[in-house]
Structure formats: C-alpha cells, structure tokens
N, C-alpha and C positions, 0 to 999 in steps of 0.2 A: 385641585390637589398640590401636594406636601412636596416642596424640596426638602433634603437636605438639609440645607440651611436653615430649612420652617420648621423642622421637625424637632433640629440642636436650638432653635429659640427656645419651643417647647419646655425642653427639660428645666430652663432655665433657674427656676427655686427644687427644684433635683441637684443628685449632685454628682450629672452629667457633664462636661462639660463643654463649653454651650462656645470654644474655638477650639483644635490642637495645633498649633504652627511647626511642623518638624524642623527646623531652626532654632526653633527657640525651649528655653527649656522654664519658661513659667507656661502657664496653661488656665484660663479663665476660666469662671465660676460664677460666672451673673455680673456682681456686683460686684464681689470677691477676687483676685492677683492669691497663688499661690505661688509664691517665693521665697530668696532667701532669705529676706529684710521681717518675717513673720518673726508676730510677739514670739513665738516657744521659739527661733531656733535665733532668735536675737538670746533671748535669758540660756541655748542651755550657749552660747558663744559666750558671756559675763561669766556664767561656774564656773565653767572654761579653764581661764585665765586663771580667775579667781584661786583656783582649787590645784594651781602651774605656783603661785607664787610660793604657796606651804609648803609642808614637807613632811605629809604625810609619811609616818615610823612604821604602820600598821602592818601584821603579817598575816596568811591568809593561818598557819600555822595559832597567833592569835586570835584570832577573831573565834577557829572552834573553840578555840579551852574558852573564851565569854562566855558560848552560846553553852556551853556546857558544864562553866560554875555556875551560873542563872537559873537551866532549863526553863527556861521559855520568859515569855516578854514583860522586860524588866517591870514595865511598870505594872502592869496586874496580871499579870502571872499565865494566857495563854500557852499552853503549852504545846499547842497540836496542829499552830500556823505557820508558814512560809516566819520567817523571823529577817526585819533587815540593820541595818545598824543604825542609829541613832545617837547622833553627839551628842550629850550635853552644856555644851558650850555650843549653840554652833554653827557650824560654819562661815554663815552670811556674819557673825559677832566676831569670828577671830577666833575658833578652834579648827583645832585639824585631828583627824582618821590619827589617835594612837591610843598605846594601850588603859591610861586613867580618863579621856572623855569618851572610850564608845561604851551605848550599855543598846542589849537585843530588843528590836521594839518588833510588836502587832505591828503589819499599815496599820492601821485605822489608829493607833495610843501614833506612829511613827505623824503621822501623816495633822491630825490636831495639835501635836506639843508644833508643830512648821518650826518655828524658830525659837521659841518663847525660851524663856529662863524659866529652864524644871522645877523647882519650888515653889513658883507663880504659880504654873500651871498644873501641877501636885493639887497644889490647891485649889483653884477655879476647878476642879474634874473631881473633888473630893474622896483621894486619895491619901494612902496613906500613907503619908513626908516624913516620918522618927523612919517608919517601917522599911524604903526604897535606900537615906541612907544611908541607916543600919547598914543594911545589907551589900550596899555599892562598897563602902567601905571595907568592908570583909571580905567578901570577892578581891575588892583590887590590892590588897593586904597579896590574897594568895598567889595570887594571879604572878602581881610581884615577884613575891618569895621561886612562884616558880621561873618566872623567864628572870630571873636576876636586871631588874631597872627598882629604883629609885621609887616611891607612890612623894608625889609633889605634893 
C-alpha cells in the first residue's frame, strides 16, 4: 500500500514538491530548494542595485521616437518582431538608458550581443559595421534636434 508520503517521494524527479511546509516559504524539490537565495534572485537584486546607482533619462516618448526612426532592429533590420531596448555601452559596463546610448534590437540580436562592445560584436556576426555607425549617427542627430539635446 502506498501512503501519501511515499507517493510524494516517488515524484522527486518530477516537478512536484517532496514536502510543503505551510509555515515556511521554502518548498523542497528533491535535492533543490526554491528560496530567495537562488542565482536568479541574486542576479535580479544585483541588477536592481546597479540600475538604482545611475540616472536613466530616456522617456517613453523618446523610446517611441527611436523605434520609429530606426524602423526595426538596428542591427539586422527585422521589422516584424517585438523590439527591446539595447544599450550600445552595456549597463554592466557603465552605460545608461539615454537617447544616445539606446537602439532598438530584436530579441535574438539583443541576447546575442549581451554586454559586448557593439563594433566587436558587429564584426563577429559579420554585419555591416560602417552602415550601422553611419545610420546611428544620422538617427541620433535627428533625434537630438527633435528633443533639443546636444549629441556627445
């Protein structure tokens, strides 16, 4: 006869918890423990602290104008996908969300670039570095004139 505790132990390799303690916030999954000390939670807290240390001055209106000016992914040109904010100088390297540092990127380009320097990444992916830099200069000048901020 299988008792409830035996049935729970039999599912240790699945995603069912071995034991749930109603007085604890921790749930045991076999050898793993789900808690606030997970790698993902630590990384999220670290990113939150890093983001709070710098001032980001990109407004929603500016982001909409950036997406419209580029007309799609700044790197590969994909126009039919959702676009994400990508920092030319990565946040982990001291970049900020500013008009000059943000370009729209598709999910795959943004994930591939990670925190690399943009020109090195463009060379590695065999994308046209010169065309990107010229286009970035043109778009930044147009947006700087529109929002009256000097381009550095």
